[in-house]
N, C-alpha and C positions, 0 to 999 in steps of 0.2 A: 454944454456937450455934457453928453452920454456914456458911460464906458459900460462895455461888454460885461456880462456874465463872468466869463474867463476871465478877462482884467482885474477885475472887484476878485475874485477866487484866490489870481496870483498876487494882488496888497495884500489879501487876508494871510496869505502863508507866510509872510513878511513879520514878523515880530514876535512879539509876547503876549499878547490879549489872548483872551478866551478863543476869539473866534482863531487867532492866528495856532492854536493848538489842538482847536477841533479840525479844523483844515489839515493840518501836516498829521495827524492822530488816522484821521479818515482816510487818507491819502496811503498813508503808510499799511494800515488794513485791510486796504483793498486791492493795495501791491500784493502783499502776503497771499491774499485768499489767491491772485490771479495765477502767481506761481505756486500754489498748495492744490489747486484743483489737477493741473497735468499730474503732478507727482501723485495724487490720490488714484485717480485714474490708472496711471500708469505701474500702478503697484497693484491695482486691482485687478489689472489686465494681466500682468505677470503671475498672479499667484492663482485667477482661476485658471491659467493655459498650462502652469506646470502642477496644480493639485487636481485639477480633473473635477467635476460637479460636485460630486459625493466630498471629496477634500476641502473644498474650497467651502461649502454648506459647513463641514465640521469647523474650519478653521475661523468663517465667521460665528458660529455659535458658541465657539471657544471664548474670543475675543468680548461678546459681548457678555458674557456670563462673567469674565472678569473684571472688566470696567461697571457692571451692576455688582459686583462683593466688593470693589474698592471704593463706591462711594461713602459708607461708614465710618472710614479711616481719616476721612476729609471733613465730615459733614460738618458745615458752617467756618470752619476755619479759614477756607480763603475769604469769604467776606470782613473777617474778624482781622484779619493781616494787612489788608487791603485798607483798613481805614486806620488802624492803629500805626502802621511803619509809617505811612503818611503824616499823622499826628505827630509819633516820634520823631521824625525825620525832619517836617517844620520846627519844631521847639528844639531842637539838637540836643534832645537826650540820647544820647547816643550808646551809652550806656545799657538805657531801657528796650533800645532799639535792639541791639544785640543778644539783649537776655531773649527777649520775646522772638525771634528768627529761632533762636537753639532750641525754645522750650518749643517752640512750633513745630520745629522739625522733630523733637523726640517726642513728641505726642501724634506725632503722624504716623511716626515708626511703631511706636506704643499700642495704636490702634489698627497696623496692619498687618502686623506679624501675626498677632491673632487669629484675624481675617482668614490671613494666606493659610495657616494652620488646620485651618475648617475647612478651608477649599483643598487642601492636601487630603484630609479625612474624607470630604465627603468624596472626592476622585478615588478612593480606594474603597471606600462603602461603594459607590454605584457599580465601580468596575468587578464587585464581588469575588475579587481574589482571583479574576481572571486575566484576562487581557483585552482590553476593550478601548478601540483608541482615539473615541472621543475622550474618553475620563483620565485616559495616560495622557493626552496633551492636555484637558484639564491641571493634570496633575502638574504639569511642567510649565503651564501659563501662570498656576499662583505664584510662581516666583515672581512676577511681572505687579503686583499688586501694589507692595513696598514703594517699587519705582513712581508708579502712577500717583502715589500719594504723596511723594518728597516732589514730583513736578508740580501737583499743583501747589502745592506750599510756597514753593521757591517761582512759582507765576506770579501767585499773589504777592510776593516780596516786590517782585521787582514793578509790577503794576503800582505797589505802596510807593515806591518812588519815582513816579509820574513817568515811567516807560512801559506805557500800553502797548507800543508795535513789539518792542525788543520781548514783551513778556510772553506775546502770540509765539514766537520764531518756535517753542519746542513743541508745541501742540498741533503746530500749518505746517510747518516744515519738517522737522525732523525725525517727530514718529509716522508719518506718512512714508517717509523715506527707508524706516529701518522696517515694512511691511505690520507695524502696528496703527 
């Protein structure tokens, strides 16, 4: 008697093996993506309708630059955190685990704050002492940079605890819901 593919997948979903974890993780991430797409679309439509063509273009430009400027604040840190958090968690060295998480958060902030200040300086310099909507918005959005760095650190820590689906909730559900 042969079983169908759906029955095999359902049977793999139960259990603690690698196949079961992959099936659950894939279904969880797929479900989050299905929820995230309409949220992102609705957010984009609302922003485009509310801001108009030029305003939405400015909004997109500023968010793209802020995301780009935030990259050095956490460069390489998420990969290190996933590996080390998983290692410390499985070896039950919770003191080292707590220290790693604290130091990673501190490092992300130490890297993000000078970048934020630099972006603020760039915005003031590019505005040439007058009011320029694009660069005024950039100055306000610069304050997002430390939050982006901390989100990346926390996402990596949650992934290190083998909770990949839960780690994607901030980026796939919460950020699009808050117009970012």
